Predicted model as a PDB file, atoms N, CA, C, CB and O in Angstrom, pLDDT in the B-factor column:
MODEL        1                                                                  
ATOM      1  N   MET A   1     -25.380  -1.130 -12.432  1.00 90.00           N  
ATOM      2  CA  MET A   1     -25.654  -1.910 -11.253  1.00 90.00           C  
ATOM      3  C   MET A   1     -25.416  -3.389 -11.531  1.00 90.00           C  
ATOM      4  CB  MET A   1     -27.082  -1.672 -10.777  1.00 90.00           C  
ATOM      5  O   MET A   1     -24.958  -4.122 -10.655  1.00 90.00           O  
ATOM      6  N   GLU A   2     -25.723  -3.825 -12.742  1.00 93.00           N  
ATOM      7  CA  GLU A   2     -25.505  -5.230 -13.086  1.00 93.00           C  
ATOM      8  C   GLU A   2     -24.034  -5.611 -12.943  1.00 93.00           C  
ATOM      9  CB  GLU A   2     -25.983  -5.509 -14.515  1.00 93.00           C  
ATOM     10  O   GLU A   2     -23.704  -6.687 -12.444  1.00 93.00           O  
ATOM     11  N   THR A   3     -23.164  -4.719 -13.386  1.00 93.00           N  
ATOM     12  CA  THR A   3     -21.727  -4.980 -13.301  1.00 93.00           C  
ATOM     13  C   THR A   3     -21.298  -5.128 -11.847  1.00 93.00           C  
ATOM     14  CB  THR A   3     -20.928  -3.853 -13.981  1.00 93.00           C  
ATOM     15  O   THR A   3     -20.535  -6.033 -11.511  1.00 93.00           O  
ATOM     16  N   CYS A   4     -21.786  -4.243 -10.987  1.00 94.00           N  
ATOM     17  CA  CYS A   4     -21.442  -4.326  -9.569  1.00 94.00           C  
ATOM     18  C   CYS A   4     -21.979  -5.610  -8.949  1.00 94.00           C  
ATOM     19  CB  CYS A   4     -21.987  -3.111  -8.816  1.00 94.00           C  
ATOM     20  O   CYS A   4     -21.265  -6.291  -8.212  1.00 94.00           O  
ATOM     21  N   THR A   5     -23.209  -5.938  -9.240  1.00 95.00           N  
ATOM     22  CA  THR A   5     -23.812  -7.148  -8.687  1.00 95.00           C  
ATOM     23  C   THR A   5     -23.013  -8.381  -9.095  1.00 95.00           C  
ATOM     24  CB  THR A   5     -25.270  -7.282  -9.149  1.00 95.00           C  
ATOM     25  O   THR A   5     -22.768  -9.269  -8.278  1.00 95.00           O  
ATOM     26  N   ARG A   6     -22.613  -8.430 -10.351  1.00 96.00           N  
ATOM     27  CA  ARG A   6     -21.819  -9.563 -10.833  1.00 96.00           C  
ATOM     28  C   ARG A   6     -20.456  -9.591 -10.127  1.00 96.00           C  
ATOM     29  CB  ARG A   6     -21.631  -9.482 -12.374  1.00 96.00           C  
ATOM     30  O   ARG A   6     -19.990 -10.651  -9.709  1.00 96.00           O  
ATOM     31  N   GLY A   7     -19.830  -8.427 -10.001  1.00 96.00           N  
ATOM     32  CA  GLY A   7     -18.534  -8.360  -9.329  1.00 96.00           C  
ATOM     33  C   GLY A   7     -18.607  -8.801  -7.881  1.00 96.00           C  
ATOM     34  O   GLY A   7     -17.737  -9.530  -7.405  1.00 96.00           O  
ATOM     35  N   TRP A   8     -19.637  -8.362  -7.181  1.00 96.00           N  
ATOM     36  CA  TRP A   8     -19.801  -8.785  -5.782  1.00 96.00           C  
ATOM     37  C   TRP A   8     -20.009 -10.296  -5.697  1.00 96.00           C  
ATOM     38  CB  TRP A   8     -20.992  -8.046  -5.127  1.00 96.00           C  
ATOM     39  O   TRP A   8     -19.451 -10.963  -4.825  1.00 96.00           O  
ATOM     40  N   ALA A   9     -20.821 -10.824  -6.615  1.00 97.00           N  
ATOM     41  CA  ALA A   9     -21.082 -12.267  -6.627  1.00 97.00           C  
ATOM     42  C   ALA A   9     -19.804 -13.061  -6.889  1.00 97.00           C  
ATOM     43  CB  ALA A   9     -22.136 -12.608  -7.688  1.00 97.00           C  
ATOM     44  O   ALA A   9     -19.661 -14.192  -6.426  1.00 97.00           O  
ATOM     45  N   GLU A  10     -18.874 -12.456  -7.638  1.00 97.00           N  
ATOM     46  CA  GLU A  10     -17.603 -13.118  -7.945  1.00 97.00           C  
ATOM     47  C   GLU A  10     -16.548 -12.871  -6.876  1.00 97.00           C  
ATOM     48  CB  GLU A  10     -17.082 -12.646  -9.287  1.00 97.00           C  
ATOM     49  O   GLU A  10     -15.408 -13.317  -7.010  1.00 97.00           O  
ATOM     50  N   GLY A  11     -16.925 -12.158  -5.809  1.00 97.00           N  
ATOM     51  CA  GLY A  11     -16.032 -11.979  -4.676  1.00 97.00           C  
ATOM     52  C   GLY A  11     -15.223 -10.697  -4.657  1.00 97.00           C  
ATOM     53  O   GLY A  11     -14.314 -10.567  -3.837  1.00 97.00           O  
ATOM     54  N   ASP A  12     -15.519  -9.742  -5.533  1.00 95.00           N  
ATOM     55  CA  ASP A  12     -14.780  -8.479  -5.540  1.00 95.00           C  
ATOM     56  C   ASP A  12     -15.216  -7.631  -4.348  1.00 95.00           C  
ATOM     57  CB  ASP A  12     -15.005  -7.709  -6.875  1.00 95.00           C  
ATOM     58  O   ASP A  12     -16.337  -7.123  -4.320  1.00 95.00           O  
ATOM     59  N   GLU A  13     -14.342  -7.482  -3.379  1.00 90.00           N  
ATOM     60  CA  GLU A  13     -14.657  -6.716  -2.176  1.00 90.00           C  
ATOM     61  C   GLU A  13     -14.262  -5.242  -2.295  1.00 90.00           C  
ATOM     62  CB  GLU A  13     -13.963  -7.332  -0.981  1.00 90.00           C  
ATOM     63  O   GLU A  13     -14.526  -4.455  -1.387  1.00 90.00           O  
ATOM     64  N   ASN A  14     -13.644  -4.875  -3.387  1.00 90.00           N  
ATOM     65  CA  ASN A  14     -13.223  -3.493  -3.589  1.00 90.00           C  
ATOM     66  C   ASN A  14     -13.993  -2.844  -4.727  1.00 90.00           C  
ATOM     67  CB  ASN A  14     -11.727  -3.428  -3.868  1.00 90.00           C  
ATOM     68  O   ASN A  14     -13.441  -2.058  -5.497  1.00 90.00           O  
ATOM     69  N   LEU A  15     -15.257  -3.178  -4.823  1.00 92.00           N  
ATOM     70  CA  LEU A  15     -16.131  -2.634  -5.848  1.00 92.00           C  
ATOM     71  C   LEU A  15     -17.257  -1.889  -5.145  1.00 92.00           C  
ATOM     72  CB  LEU A  15     -16.687  -3.759  -6.788  1.00 92.00           C  
ATOM     73  O   LEU A  15     -17.930  -2.445  -4.277  1.00 92.00           O  
ATOM     74  N   TYR A  16     -17.458  -0.635  -5.519  1.00 92.00           N  
ATOM     75  CA  TYR A  16     -18.431   0.205  -4.844  1.00 92.00           C  
ATOM     76  C   TYR A  16     -19.391   0.798  -5.863  1.00 92.00           C  
ATOM     77  CB  TYR A  16     -17.732   1.316  -4.042  1.00 92.00           C  
ATOM     78  O   TYR A  16     -19.005   1.101  -6.992  1.00 92.00           O  
ATOM     79  N   TYR A  17     -20.630   0.959  -5.459  1.00 91.00           N  
ATOM     80  CA  TYR A  17     -21.647   1.533  -6.332  1.00 91.00           C  
ATOM     81  C   TYR A  17     -22.155   2.818  -5.700  1.00 91.00           C  
ATOM     82  CB  TYR A  17     -22.816   0.530  -6.578  1.00 91.00           C  
ATOM     83  O   TYR A  17     -22.527   2.839  -4.527  1.00 91.00           O  
ATOM     84  N   LEU A  18     -22.167   3.865  -6.467  1.00 91.00           N  
ATOM     85  CA  LEU A  18     -22.683   5.147  -6.013  1.00 91.00           C  
ATOM     86  C   LEU A  18     -23.733   5.595  -7.010  1.00 91.00           C  
ATOM     87  CB  LEU A  18     -21.545   6.211  -5.866  1.00 91.00           C  
ATOM     88  O   LEU A  18     -23.412   5.888  -8.161  1.00 91.00           O  
ATOM     89  N   ASP A  19     -24.973   5.650  -6.585  1.00 90.00           N  
ATOM     90  CA  ASP A  19     -26.076   6.039  -7.456  1.00 90.00           C  
ATOM     91  C   ASP A  19     -25.976   7.535  -7.745  1.00 90.00           C  
ATOM     92  CB  ASP A  19     -27.450   5.687  -6.809  1.00 90.00           C  
ATOM     93  O   ASP A  19     -25.953   8.354  -6.826  1.00 90.00           O  
ATOM     94  N   GLY A  20     -25.918   7.876  -9.008  1.00 90.00           N  
ATOM     95  CA  GLY A  20     -25.760   9.266  -9.402  1.00 90.00           C  
ATOM     96  C   GLY A  20     -27.044  10.066  -9.461  1.00 90.00           C  
ATOM     97  O   GLY A  20     -27.008  11.262  -9.749  1.00 90.00           O  
ATOM     98  N   ALA A  21     -28.180   9.436  -9.197  1.00 90.00           N  
ATOM     99  CA  ALA A  21     -29.468  10.110  -9.340  1.00 90.00           C  
ATOM    100  C   ALA A  21     -29.599  11.338  -8.438  1.00 90.00           C  
ATOM    101  CB  ALA A  21     -30.587   9.140  -9.038  1.00 90.00           C  
ATOM    102  O   ALA A  21     -30.242  12.311  -8.833  1.00 90.00           O  
ATOM    103  N   GLY A  22     -29.025  11.324  -7.271  1.00 91.00           N  
ATOM    104  CA  GLY A  22     -29.171  12.441  -6.344  1.00 91.00           C  
ATOM    105  C   GLY A  22     -27.936  13.304  -6.214  1.00 91.00           C  
ATOM    106  O   GLY A  22     -27.799  14.042  -5.238  1.00 91.00           O  
ATOM    107  N   MET A  23     -27.047  13.228  -7.165  1.00 94.00           N  
ATOM    108  CA  MET A  23     -25.767  13.933  -7.071  1.00 94.00           C  
ATOM    109  C   MET A  23     -25.895  15.448  -6.895  1.00 94.00           C  
ATOM    110  CB  MET A  23     -24.959  13.653  -8.295  1.00 94.00           C  
ATOM    111  O   MET A  23     -25.071  16.068  -6.223  1.00 94.00           O  
ATOM    112  N   PHE A  24     -26.918  16.039  -7.492  1.00 95.00           N  
ATOM    113  CA  PHE A  24     -27.041  17.498  -7.439  1.00 95.00           C  
ATOM    114  C   PHE A  24     -27.906  17.978  -6.283  1.00 95.00           C  
ATOM    115  CB  PHE A  24     -27.611  18.011  -8.735  1.00 95.00           C  
ATOM    116  O   PHE A  24     -28.170  19.175  -6.171  1.00 95.00           O  
ATOM    117  N   GLY A  25     -28.348  17.080  -5.433  1.00 92.00           N  
ATOM    118  CA  GLY A  25     -29.183  17.470  -4.307  1.00 92.00           C  
ATOM    119  C   GLY A  25     -30.640  17.632  -4.714  1.00 92.00           C  
ATOM    120  O   GLY A  25     -31.053  17.196  -5.788  1.00 92.00           O  
ATOM    121  N   ASP A  26     -31.400  18.260  -3.848  1.00 92.00           N  
ATOM    122  CA  ASP A  26     -32.838  18.395  -4.064  1.00 92.00           C  
ATOM    123  C   ASP A  26     -33.258  19.758  -4.593  1.00 92.00           C  
ATOM    124  CB  ASP A  26     -33.558  18.125  -2.790  1.00 92.00           C  
ATOM    125  O   ASP A  26     -34.339  19.893  -5.166  1.00 92.00           O  
ATOM    126  N   GLU A  27     -32.423  20.760  -4.411  1.00 93.00           N  
ATOM    127  CA  GLU A  27     -32.802  22.121  -4.807  1.00 93.00           C  
ATOM    128  C   GLU A  27     -31.984  22.613  -5.991  1.00 93.00           C  
ATOM    129  CB  GLU A  27     -32.633  23.079  -3.633  1.00 93.00           C  
ATOM    130  O   GLU A  27     -30.781  22.366  -6.074  1.00 93.00           O  
ATOM    131  N   ASP A  28     -32.635  23.296  -6.888  1.00 94.00           N  
ATOM    132  CA  ASP A  28     -31.988  23.971  -8.024  1.00 94.00           C  
ATOM    133  C   ASP A  28     -31.096  23.043  -8.845  1.00 94.00           C  
ATOM    134  CB  ASP A  28     -31.167  25.137  -7.525  1.00 94.00           C  
ATOM    135  O   ASP A  28     -29.987  23.420  -9.224  1.00 94.00           O  
ATOM    136  N   GLN A  29     -31.573  21.846  -9.114  1.00 94.00           N  
ATOM    137  CA  GLN A  29     -30.786  20.895  -9.896  1.00 94.00           C  
ATOM    138  C   GLN A  29     -30.486  21.428 -11.291  1.00 94.00           C  
ATOM    139  CB  GLN A  29     -31.518  19.564  -9.996  1.00 94.00           C  
ATOM    140  O   GLN A  29     -29.427  21.145 -11.853  1.00 94.00           O  
ATOM    141  N   ASP A  30     -31.412  22.194 -11.848  1.00 93.00           N  
ATOM    142  CA  ASP A  30     -31.204  22.734 -13.191  1.00 93.00           C  
ATOM    143  C   ASP A  30     -30.076  23.757 -13.248  1.00 93.00           C  
ATOM    144  CB  ASP A  30     -32.477  23.364 -13.691  1.00 93.00           C  
ATOM    145  O   ASP A  30     -29.578  24.065 -14.331  1.00 93.00           O  
ATOM    146  N   ALA A  31     -29.671  24.281 -12.112  1.00 97.00           N  
ATOM    147  CA  ALA A  31     -28.583  25.247 -12.062  1.00 97.00           C  
ATOM    148  C   ALA A  31     -27.214  24.564 -11.993  1.00 97.00           C  
ATOM    149  CB  ALA A  31     -28.764  26.168 -10.867  1.00 97.00           C  
ATOM    150  O   ALA A  31     -26.185  25.239 -11.960  1.00 97.00           O  
ATOM    151  N   CYS A  32     -27.200  23.233 -11.972  1.00 97.00           N  
ATOM    152  CA  CYS A  32     -25.959  22.483 -11.791  1.00 97.00           C  
ATOM    153  C   CYS A  32     -25.320  22.018 -13.092  1.00 97.00           C  
ATOM    154  CB  CYS A  32     -26.216  21.300 -10.926  1.00 97.00           C  
ATOM    155  O   CYS A  32     -24.262  21.388 -13.070  1.00 97.00           O  
ATOM    156  N   THR A  33     -25.952  22.320 -14.230  1.00 96.00           N  
ATOM    157  CA  THR A  33     -25.390  21.891 -15.510  1.00 96.00           C  
ATOM    158  C   THR A  33     -25.379  23.046 -16.500  1.00 96.00           C  
ATOM    159  CB  THR A  33     -26.187  20.707 -16.083  1.00 96.00           C  
ATOM    160  O   THR A  33     -26.098  24.034 -16.346  1.00 96.00           O  
ATOM    161  N   VAL A  34     -24.546  22.893 -17.515  1.00 96.00           N  
ATOM    162  CA  VAL A  34     -24.509  23.922 -18.561  1.00 96.00           C  
ATOM    163  C   VAL A  34     -25.503  23.627 -19.672  1.00 96.00           C  
ATOM    164  CB  VAL A  34     -23.105  24.037 -19.143  1.00 96.00           C  
ATOM    165  O   VAL A  34     -25.912  24.530 -20.401  1.00 96.00           O  
ATOM    166  N   ASP A  35     -25.896  22.349 -19.802  1.00 95.00           N  
ATOM    167  CA  ASP A  35     -26.781  21.966 -20.907  1.00 95.00           C  
ATOM    168  C   ASP A  35     -27.713  20.830 -20.508  1.00 95.00           C  
ATOM    169  CB  ASP A  35     -25.959  21.558 -22.127  1.00 95.00           C  
ATOM    170  O   ASP A  35     -28.141  20.047 -21.356  1.00 95.00           O  
ATOM    171  N   HIS A  36     -28.025  20.740 -19.233  1.00 90.00           N  
ATOM    172  CA  HIS A  36     -28.861  19.679 -18.667  1.00 90.00           C  
ATOM    173  C   HIS A  36     -28.193  18.308 -18.730  1.00 90.00           C  
ATOM    174  CB  HIS A  36     -30.187  19.627 -19.393  1.00 90.00           C  
ATOM    175  O   HIS A  36     -28.845  17.287 -18.511  1.00 90.00           O  
ATOM    176  N   THR A  37     -26.900  18.284 -19.026  1.00 91.00           N  
ATOM    177  CA  THR A  37     -26.142  17.031 -19.053  1.00 91.00           C  
ATOM    178  C   THR A  37     -24.792  17.180 -18.371  1.00 91.00           C  
ATOM    179  CB  THR A  37     -25.947  16.562 -20.489  1.00 91.00           C  
ATOM    180  O   THR A  37     -24.450  16.389 -17.492  1.00 91.00           O  
ATOM    181  N   HIS A  38     -24.024  18.184 -18.767  1.00 96.00           N  
ATOM    182  CA  HIS A  38     -22.652  18.352 -18.276  1.00 96.00           C  
ATOM    183  C   HIS A  38     -22.618  19.302 -17.077  1.00 96.00           C  
ATOM    184  CB  HIS A  38     -21.736  18.882 -19.401  1.00 96.00           C  
ATOM    185  O   HIS A  38     -23.147  20.411 -17.149  1.00 96.00           O  
ATOM    186  N   PRO A  39     -21.993  18.868 -15.969  1.00 97.00           N  
ATOM    187  CA  PRO A  39     -21.952  19.694 -14.766  1.00 97.00           C  
ATOM    188  C   PRO A  39     -21.155  20.980 -14.968  1.00 97.00           C  
ATOM    189  CB  PRO A  39     -21.361  18.904 -13.620  1.00 97.00           C  
ATOM    190  O   PRO A  39     -20.171  21.013 -15.706  1.00 97.00           O  
ATOM    191  N   ASN A  40     -21.600  22.026 -14.300  1.00 98.00           N  
ATOM    192  CA  ASN A  40     -20.837  23.269 -14.230  1.00 98.00           C  
ATOM    193  C   ASN A  40     -20.146  23.315 -12.863  1.00 98.00           C  
ATOM    194  CB  ASN A  40     -21.766  24.531 -14.451  1.00 98.00           C  
ATOM    195  O   ASN A  40     -20.086  22.298 -12.171  1.00 98.00           O  
ATOM    196  N   ASP A  41     -19.632  24.467 -12.471  1.00 98.00           N  
ATOM    197  CA  ASP A  41     -18.921  24.565 -11.187  1.00 98.00           C  
ATOM    198  C   ASP A  41     -19.807  24.149 -10.016  1.00 98.00           C  
ATOM    199  CB  ASP A  41     -18.416  25.993 -10.970  1.00 98.00           C  
ATOM    200  O   ASP A  41     -19.368  23.410  -9.134  1.00 98.00           O  
ATOM    201  N   LEU A  42     -21.046  24.621 -10.006  1.00 97.00           N  
ATOM    202  CA  LEU A  42     -21.959  24.254  -8.921  1.00 97.00           C  
ATOM    203  C   LEU A  42     -22.233  22.752  -8.936  1.00 97.00           C  
ATOM    204  CB  LEU A  42     -23.282  25.040  -9.037  1.00 97.00           C  
ATOM    205  O   LEU A  42     -22.267  22.115  -7.883  1.00 97.00           O  
ATOM    206  N   GLY A  43     -22.427  22.195 -10.111  1.00 97.00           N  
ATOM    207  CA  GLY A  43     -22.671  20.762 -10.223  1.00 97.00           C  
ATOM    208  C   GLY A  43     -21.509  19.941  -9.692  1.00 97.00           C  
ATOM    209  O   GLY A  43     -21.713  18.984  -8.944  1.00 97.00           O  
ATOM    210  N   PHE A  44     -20.285  20.310 -10.076  1.00 98.00           N  
ATOM    211  CA  PHE A  44     -19.114  19.583  -9.578  1.00 98.00           C  
ATOM    212  C   PHE A  44     -18.955  19.747  -8.067  1.00 98.00           C  
ATOM    213  CB  PHE A  44     -17.847  20.068 -10.292  1.00 98.00           C  
ATOM    214  O   PHE A  44     -18.541  18.817  -7.375  1.00 98.00           O  
ATOM    215  N   TYR A  45     -19.286  20.929  -7.563  1.00 97.00           N  
ATOM    216  CA  TYR A  45     -19.202  21.158  -6.122  1.00 97.00           C  
ATOM    217  C   TYR A  45     -20.177  20.251  -5.375  1.00 97.00           C  
ATOM    218  CB  TYR A  45     -19.489  22.632  -5.793  1.00 97.00           C  
ATOM    219  O   TYR A  45     -19.813  19.628  -4.378  1.00 97.00           O  
ATOM    220  N   ARG A  46     -21.404  20.182  -5.857  1.00 97.00           N  
ATOM    221  CA  ARG A  46     -22.396  19.333  -5.192  1.00 97.00           C  
ATOM    222  C   ARG A  46     -22.041  17.853  -5.315  1.00 97.00           C  
ATOM    223  CB  ARG A  46     -23.785  19.584  -5.779  1.00 97.00           C  
ATOM    224  O   ARG A  46     -22.277  17.076  -4.389  1.00 97.00           O  
ATOM    225  N   MET A  47     -21.483  17.470  -6.443  1.00 97.00           N  
ATOM    226  CA  MET A  47     -21.039  16.081  -6.602  1.00 97.00           C  
ATOM    227  C   MET A  47     -19.939  15.775  -5.584  1.00 97.00           C  
ATOM    228  CB  MET A  47     -20.530  15.822  -8.054  1.00 97.00           C  
ATOM    229  O   MET A  47     -19.947  14.716  -4.955  1.00 97.00           O  
ATOM    230  N   ALA A  48     -19.013  16.685  -5.428  1.00 97.00           N  
ATOM    231  CA  ALA A  48     -17.923  16.494  -4.471  1.00 97.00           C  
ATOM    232  C   ALA A  48     -18.450  16.374  -3.045  1.00 97.00           C  
ATOM    233  CB  ALA A  48     -16.926  17.649  -4.563  1.00 97.00           C  
ATOM    234  O   ALA A  48     -17.941  15.581  -2.253  1.00 97.00           O  
ATOM    235  N   GLN A  49     -19.473  17.166  -2.724  1.00 96.00           N  
ATOM    236  CA  GLN A  49     -20.071  17.081  -1.395  1.00 96.00           C  
ATOM    237  C   GLN A  49     -20.657  15.700  -1.126  1.00 96.00           C  
ATOM    238  CB  GLN A  49     -21.150  18.141  -1.237  1.00 96.00           C  
ATOM    239  O   GLN A  49     -20.586  15.209   0.001  1.00 96.00           O  
ATOM    240  N   ARG A  50     -21.221  15.080  -2.123  1.00 95.00           N  
ATOM    241  CA  ARG A  50     -21.836  13.755  -1.965  1.00 95.00           C  
ATOM    242  C   ARG A  50     -20.787  12.641  -1.990  1.00 95.00           C  
ATOM    243  CB  ARG A  50     -22.875  13.517  -3.070  1.00 95.00           C  
ATOM    244  O   ARG A  50     -20.898  11.661  -1.254  1.00 95.00           O  
ATOM    245  N   ILE A  51     -19.778  12.797  -2.834  1.00 96.00           N  
ATOM    246  CA  ILE A  51     -18.785  11.735  -3.010  1.00 96.00           C  
ATOM    247  C   ILE A  51     -17.756  11.716  -1.881  1.00 96.00           C  
ATOM    248  CB  ILE A  51     -18.078  11.899  -4.345  1.00 96.00           C  
ATOM    249  O   ILE A  51     -17.312  10.643  -1.472  1.00 96.00           O  
ATOM    250  N   ARG A  52     -17.378  12.873  -1.381  1.00 96.00           N  
ATOM    251  CA  ARG A  52     -16.300  12.968  -0.396  1.00 96.00           C  
ATOM    252  C   ARG A  52     -16.472  12.062   0.818  1.00 96.00           C  
ATOM    253  CB  ARG A  52     -16.182  14.374   0.067  1.00 96.00           C  
ATOM    254  O   ARG A  52     -15.545  11.318   1.142  1.00 96.00           O  
ATOM    255  N   PRO A  53     -17.619  12.088   1.509  1.00 93.00           N  
ATOM    256  CA  PRO A  53     -17.719  11.224   2.699  1.00 93.00           C  
ATOM    257  C   PRO A  53     -17.666   9.739   2.353  1.00 93.00           C  
ATOM    258  CB  PRO A  53     -19.008  11.521   3.449  1.00 93.00           C  
ATOM    259  O   PRO A  53     -17.132   8.944   3.127  1.00 93.00           O  
ATOM    260  N   ILE A  54     -18.203   9.361   1.222  1.00 91.00           N  
ATOM    261  CA  ILE A  54     -18.179   7.962   0.809  1.00 91.00           C  
ATOM    262  C   ILE A  54     -16.751   7.548   0.475  1.00 91.00           C  
ATOM    263  CB  ILE A  54     -19.110   7.730  -0.403  1.00 91.00           C  
ATOM    264  O   ILE A  54     -16.284   6.496   0.911  1.00 91.00           O  
ATOM    265  N   LEU A  55     -16.063   8.382  -0.299  1.00 93.00           N  
ATOM    266  CA  LEU A  55     -14.681   8.090  -0.671  1.00 93.00           C  
ATOM    267  C   LEU A  55     -13.784   8.052   0.564  1.00 93.00           C  
ATOM    268  CB  LEU A  55     -14.162   9.133  -1.673  1.00 93.00           C  
ATOM    269  O   LEU A  55     -12.901   7.200   0.667  1.00 93.00           O  
ATOM    270  N   TYR A  56     -14.006   8.956   1.481  1.00 93.00           N  
ATOM    271  CA  TYR A  56     -13.234   8.970   2.722  1.00 93.00           C  
ATOM    272  C   TYR A  56     -13.372   7.634   3.458  1.00 93.00           C  
ATOM    273  CB  TYR A  56     -13.694  10.130   3.629  1.00 93.00           C  
ATOM    274  O   TYR A  56     -12.381   7.058   3.906  1.00 93.00           O  
ATOM    275  N   ASN A  57     -14.616   7.149   3.577  1.00 90.00           N  
ATOM    276  CA  ASN A  57     -14.837   5.874   4.260  1.00 90.00           C  
ATOM    277  C   ASN A  57     -14.167   4.723   3.535  1.00 90.00           C  
ATOM    278  CB  ASN A  57     -16.320   5.599   4.394  1.00 90.00           C  
ATOM    279  O   ASN A  57     -13.618   3.827   4.176  1.00 90.00           O  
ATOM    280  N   ILE A  58     -14.203   4.733   2.206  1.00 91.00           N  
ATOM    281  CA  ILE A  58     -13.554   3.680   1.439  1.00 91.00           C  
ATOM    282  C   ILE A  58     -12.053   3.698   1.689  1.00 91.00           C  
ATOM    283  CB  ILE A  58     -13.851   3.838  -0.061  1.00 91.00           C  
ATOM    284  O   ILE A  58     -11.450   2.654   1.938  1.00 91.00           O  
ATOM    285  N   LEU A  59     -11.454   4.872   1.625  1.00 91.00           N  
ATOM    286  CA  LEU A  59     -10.008   4.982   1.799  1.00 91.00           C  
ATOM    287  C   LEU A  59      -9.564   4.660   3.226  1.00 91.00           C  
ATOM    288  CB  LEU A  59      -9.551   6.376   1.425  1.00 91.00           C  
ATOM    289  O   LEU A  59      -8.444   4.198   3.446  1.00 91.00           O  
ATOM    290  N   GLU A  60     -10.437   4.906   4.180  1.00 91.00           N  
ATOM    291  CA  GLU A  60     -10.121   4.600   5.570  1.00 91.00           C  
ATOM    292  C   GLU A  60     -10.434   3.146   5.919  1.00 91.00           C  
ATOM    293  CB  GLU A  60     -10.888   5.531   6.495  1.00 91.00           C  
ATOM    294  O   GLU A  60     -10.148   2.697   7.029  1.00 91.00           O  
ATOM    295  N   GLY A  61     -11.016   2.417   4.980  1.00 84.00           N  
ATOM    296  CA  GLY A  61     -11.322   1.009   5.214  1.00 84.00           C  
ATOM    297  C   GLY A  61     -12.605   0.762   5.972  1.00 84.00           C  
ATOM    298  O   GLY A  61     -12.806  -0.323   6.518  1.00 84.00           O  
ATOM    299  N   ILE A  62     -13.489   1.768   6.014  1.00 71.00           N  
ATOM    300  CA  ILE A  62     -14.761   1.619   6.706  1.00 71.00           C  
ATOM    301  C   ILE A  62     -15.805   1.224   5.670  1.00 71.00           C  
ATOM    302  CB  ILE A  62     -15.169   2.935   7.459  1.00 71.00           C  
ATOM    303  O   ILE A  62     -15.970   1.902   4.655  1.00 71.00           O  
ATOM    304  N   LYS A  63     -16.496   0.141   5.927  1.00 58.00           N  
ATOM    305  CA  LYS A  63     -17.549  -0.287   4.982  1.00 58.00           C  
ATOM    306  C   LYS A  63     -18.901  -0.130   5.595  1.00 58.00           C  
ATOM    307  CB  LYS A  63     -17.349  -1.736   4.548  1.00 58.00           C  
ATOM    308  O   LYS A  63     -19.908  -0.437   4.957  1.00 58.00           O  
TER     309      LYS A  63                                                      
ENDMDL                                                                          
END                                                                             
């Protein structure tokens, strides 16, 4: 977050921050990794569900 804050302060308008804390959703988070660190298929799927709408807005120029 510090890096993003500094970049924004320096005028970088193409810098985005996405908090990873909720990437796996609210249910069955333990089923989303192979070792409580690295995502498995379900983990990557849930990450994609969260990232896709944000990335879409960025690419479409919607802030």
